[in-house]
C-alpha positions as a Python dict, from the first residue, in 0.01 Angstrom:
ca = {
    (1, 'M'): (0, 0, 0),
    (2, 'N'): (-156, 151, 306),
    (3, 'G'): (15, 484, 234),
    (4, 'S'): (-121, 489, -120),
    (5, 'K'): (-475, 423, 5),
    (6, 'Y'): (-438, 696, 263),
    (7, 'L'): (-324, 944, -2),
    (8, 'K'): (-619, 858, -225),
    (9, 'F'): (-859, 896, 67),
    (10, 'D'): (-704, 1225, 169),
    (11, 'L'): (-723, 1359, -188),
    (12, 'K'): (-1086, 1253, -212),
    (13, 'N'): (-1166, 1433, 112),
    (14, 'K'): (-994, 1746, -11),
    (15, 'I'): (-1190, 1740, -336),
    (16, 'T'): (-1514, 1681, -146),
    (17, 'A'): (-1432, 1957, 97),
    (18, 'S'): (-1343, 2191, -188),
    (19, 'L'): (-1669, 2113, -369),
    (20, 'A'): (-1863, 2157, -47),
    (21, 'S'): (-1691, 2490, 19),
    (22, 'L'): (-1759, 2604, -338),
    (23, 'L'): (-2123, 2501, -307),
    (24, 'I'): (-2153, 2687, 22),
    (25, 'I'): (-1994, 2996, -135),
    (26, 'I'): (-2231, 2977, -436),
    (27, 'L'): (-2537, 2931, -212),
    (28, 'S'): (-2420, 3219, 8),
    (29, 'L'): (-2379, 3440, -298),
    (30, 'I'): (-2726, 3342, -419),
    (31, 'Y'): (-2884, 3397, -78),
    (32, 'F'): (-2707, 3716, 21),
    (33, 'I'): (-2653, 3887, -316),
    (34, 'V'): (-2857, 3740, -601),
    (35, 'I'): (-3191, 3699, -421),
    (36, 'P'): (-3188, 4051, -263),
    (37, 'T'): (-3079, 4196, -597),
    (38, 'V'): (-3366, 4020, -779),
    (39, 'K'): (-3612, 4144, -516),
    (40, 'E'): (-3478, 4496, -549),
    (41, 'I'): (-3501, 4480, -927),
    (42, 'K'): (-3864, 4360, -902),
    (43, 'A'): (-3943, 4639, -654),
    (44, 'I'): (-3783, 4895, -887),
    (45, 'G'): (-3978, 4746, -1180),
    (46, 'N'): (-4306, 4765, -986),
    (47, 'N'): (-4227, 5124, -886),
    (48, 'I'): (-4153, 5218, -1246),
    (49, 'E'): (-4478, 5053, -1360),
    (50, 'A'): (-4674, 5237, -1091),
    (51, 'Q'): (-4516, 5568, -1196),
    (52, 'R'): (-4593, 5493, -1561),
    (53, 'E'): (-4959, 5422, -1480),
    (54, 'D'): (-4976, 5738, -1269),
    (55, 'L'): (-4826, 5943, -1551),
    (56, 'E'): (-5074, 5794, -1798),
    (57, 'K'): (-5364, 5884, -1567),
    (58, 'K'): (-5229, 6237, -1523),
    (59, 'Y'): (-5180, 6268, -1900),
    (60, 'I'): (-5534, 6149, -1970),
    (61, 'K'): (-5667, 6380, -1700),
    (62, 'G'): (-5464, 6665, -1846),
    (63, 'Q'): (-5597, 6593, -2194),
    (64, 'S'): (-5953, 6576, -2059),
    (65, 'L'): (-5905, 6903, -1871),
    (66, 'R'): (-5762, 7070, -2181),
    (67, 'Q'): (-6050, 6940, -2391),
    (68, 'L'): (-6300, 7052, -2127),
    (69, 'T'): (-6144, 7399, -2123),
    (70, 'E'): (-6165, 7423, -2502),
    (71, 'N'): (-6527, 7306, -2503),
    (72, 'L'): (-6613, 7553, -2227),
    (73, 'K'): (-6465, 7838, -2431),
    (74, 'K'): (-6679, 7730, -2727),
    (75, 'I'): (-7006, 7717, -2532),
    (76, 'E'): (-6936, 8018, -2307),
    (77, 'P'): (-7128, 8260, -2535),
    (78, 'K'): (-7418, 8014, -2543),
    (79, 'L'): (-7414, 7988, -2164),
    (80, 'E'): (-7446, 8366, -2145),
    (81, 'L'): (-7739, 8350, -2387),
    (82, 'L'): (-7895, 8073, -2177),
    (83, 'N'): (-7875, 8294, -1869),
    (84, 'Q'): (-8061, 8565, -2059),
    (85, 'I'): (-8334, 8326, -2172),
    (86, 'F'): (-8457, 8271, -1818),
    (87, 'I'): (-8619, 8570, -1650),
    (88, 'N'): (-8482, 8662, -1310),
    (89, 'K'): (-8750, 8655, -1039),
    (90, 'N'): (-8607, 8971, -889),
    (91, 'R'): (-8619, 9154, -1224),
    (92, 'E'): (-8986, 9119, -1310),
    (93, 'L'): (-9020, 9494, -1364),
    (94, 'E'): (-8741, 9484, -1622),
    (95, 'F'): (-8925, 9215, -1819),
    (96, 'I'): (-9256, 9404, -1809),
    (97, 'T'): (-9078, 9725, -1908),
    (98, 'S'): (-8928, 9546, -2210),
    (99, 'L'): (-9276, 9440, -2323),
    (100, 'E'): (-9411, 9792, -2273),
    (101, 'N'): (-9122, 9940, -2471),
    (102, 'E'): (-9197, 9711, -2766),
    (103, 'A'): (-9563, 9808, -2756),
    (104, 'G'): (-9481, 10179, -2732),
    (105, 'K'): (-9226, 10157, -3012),
    (106, 'N'): (-9482, 9999, -3244),
    (107, 'Q'): (-9772, 10221, -3128),
    (108, 'V'): (-10002, 9944, -3010),
    (109, 'N'): (-10213, 9943, -2695),
    (110, 'Q'): (-10112, 9656, -2468),
    (111, 'E'): (-10242, 9483, -2157),
    (112, 'I'): (-10014, 9241, -1970),
    (113, 'S'): (-10122, 8962, -1739),
    (114, 'L'): (-9889, 8722, -1551),
    (115, 'D'): (-10029, 8417, -1374),
    (116, 'S'): (-9890, 8257, -1059),
    (117, 'P'): (-9582, 8031, -1098),
    (118, 'Q'): (-9649, 7670, -1195),
    (119, 'A'): (-9466, 7374, -1040),
    (120, 'T'): (-9216, 7204, -1273),
    (121, 'E'): (-9014, 6884, -1249),
    (122, 'N'): (-8697, 7090, -1273),
    (123, 'Q'): (-8671, 7293, -953),
    (124, 'D'): (-8413, 7525, -1109),
    (125, 'F'): (-8681, 7731, -1280),
    (126, 'Q'): (-9053, 7808, -1271),
    (127, 'K'): (-9301, 7836, -1555),
    (128, 'I'): (-9537, 8136, -1556),
    (129, 'N'): (-9819, 8187, -1803),
    (130, 'L'): (-9811, 8523, -1984),
    (131, 'Q'): (-10114, 8679, -2152),
    (132, 'L'): (-10084, 8977, -2385),
    (133, 'S'): (-10379, 9168, -2532),
    (134, 'T'): (-10292, 9435, -2787),
    (135, 'K'): (-10481, 9667, -3018),
    (136, 'G'): (-10345, 9836, -3330),
    (137, 'T'): (-10329, 9821, -3707),
    (138, 'F'): (-10226, 9499, -3876),
    (139, 'I'): (-9886, 9633, -3986),
    (140, 'K'): (-9806, 9764, -3640),
    (141, 'Q'): (-9919, 9440, -3479),
    (142, 'L'): (-9697, 9245, -3718),
    (143, 'K'): (-9395, 9460, -3633),
    (144, 'Y'): (-9477, 9423, -3265),
    (145, 'L'): (-9476, 9043, -3300),
    (146, 'M'): (-9142, 9047, -3481),
    (147, 'D'): (-8986, 9266, -3211),
    (148, 'L'): (-9135, 9048, -2942),
    (149, 'E'): (-8972, 8745, -3100),
    (150, 'S'): (-8634, 8921, -3112),
    (151, 'L'): (-8625, 8970, -2733),
    (152, 'N'): (-8360, 8771, -2545),
    (153, 'Y'): (-8625, 8615, -2323),
    (154, 'Y'): (-8765, 8275, -2419),
    (155, 'I'): (-9139, 8321, -2472),
    (156, 'N'): (-9311, 8001, -2580),
    (157, 'I'): (-9630, 8110, -2757),
    (158, 'K'): (-9911, 7854, -2714),
    (159, 'L'): (-10203, 8053, -2855),
    (160, 'L'): (-10229, 8349, -3091),
    (161, 'E'): (-10564, 8497, -3190),
    (162, 'L'): (-10650, 8788, -3418),
    (163, 'S'): (-10991, 8954, -3421),
    (164, 'S'): (-11137, 9267, -3574),
    (165, 'S'): (-11176, 9572, -3352),
    (166, 'P'): (-11509, 9758, -3339),
    (167, 'S'): (-11510, 10045, -3591),
    (168, 'N'): (-11462, 10397, -3455),
    (169, 'E'): (-11594, 10561, -3771),
    (170, 'Q'): (-11882, 10805, -3727),
    (171, 'A'): (-12182, 10809, -3959),
    (172, 'V'): (-12198, 11090, -4215),
    (173, 'P'): (-12476, 11336, -4120),
    (174, 'N'): (-12782, 11379, -4347),
    (175, 'I'): (-12747, 11657, -4605),
    (176, 'K'): (-13043, 11899, -4590),
    (177, 'N'): (-12883, 12212, -4726),
    (178, 'S'): (-12677, 12185, -5041),
    (179, 'D'): (-12485, 12498, -4940),
    (180, 'Q'): (-12370, 12339, -4615),
    (181, 'K'): (-12005, 12231, -4616),
    (182, 'I'): (-11941, 11877, -4494),
    (183, 'S'): (-11607, 11748, -4375),
    (184, 'V'): (-11565, 11377, -4447),
    (185, 'P'): (-11319, 11193, -4216),
    (186, 'E'): (-11016, 11050, -4385),
    (187, 'N'): (-10998, 10675, -4430),
    (188, 'K'): (-10783, 10522, -4155),
    (189, 'P'): (-10661, 10163, -4133),
    (190, 'N'): (-10884, 9951, -3913),
    (191, 'N'): (-10745, 9832, -3582),
    (192, 'I'): (-10733, 9464, -3495),
    (193, 'N'): (-10712, 9289, -3160),
    (194, 'L'): (-10430, 9047, -3087),
    (195, 'Y'): (-10435, 8797, -2802),
    (196, 'I'): (-10128, 8591, -2704),
    (197, 'A'): (-10105, 8316, -2442),
    (198, 'A'): (-9749, 8203, -2378),
    (199, 'D'): (-9521, 8032, -2125),
    (200, 'T'): (-9226, 8216, -1975),
    (201, 'Y'): (-8949, 8062, -1764),
    (202, 'W'): (-8812, 8221, -1449),
    (203, 'N'): (-8518, 8138, -1222),
}
């Protein structure tokens, strides 16, 4: 009887020891292999996610840069025109010469007056008042105005006045002798005066 009990007890201890050993092996596998592997997988996953986000940012930045480049190409001619609109402070003579050329081309007498620069909110440019006084026939004055408008410079006309010019015609002398030959001056178009007050912008 005692031998049978001892065998049962010994078998039970073996089973318990086996289960304990198996449990220890499983826990060791979990601790030394599974847990580090899970951590490594999470780290790899986080790294992949970070790289994905970085690639998305670079892609968006690349798209924005490409779009910006395309837009810049579209507005580049307008930027060049914008640079021509403003008058360079160091090229005042060039601007005045342009005005004189237009007056000479259209055969009108011209007087130019530029005021001192005015302070503006935008410090990138200054506003200077321009005054033009011209004298010539109506047709020539009209052509002069059209050519003035076609200049690259931005001239913001605030006031435009037209007035008649004093007549230069001489009175016909009294006729006392019917045999005397009289030369009558040909009819010429009357001159008119043109006054322009405008703003110009300088940088």
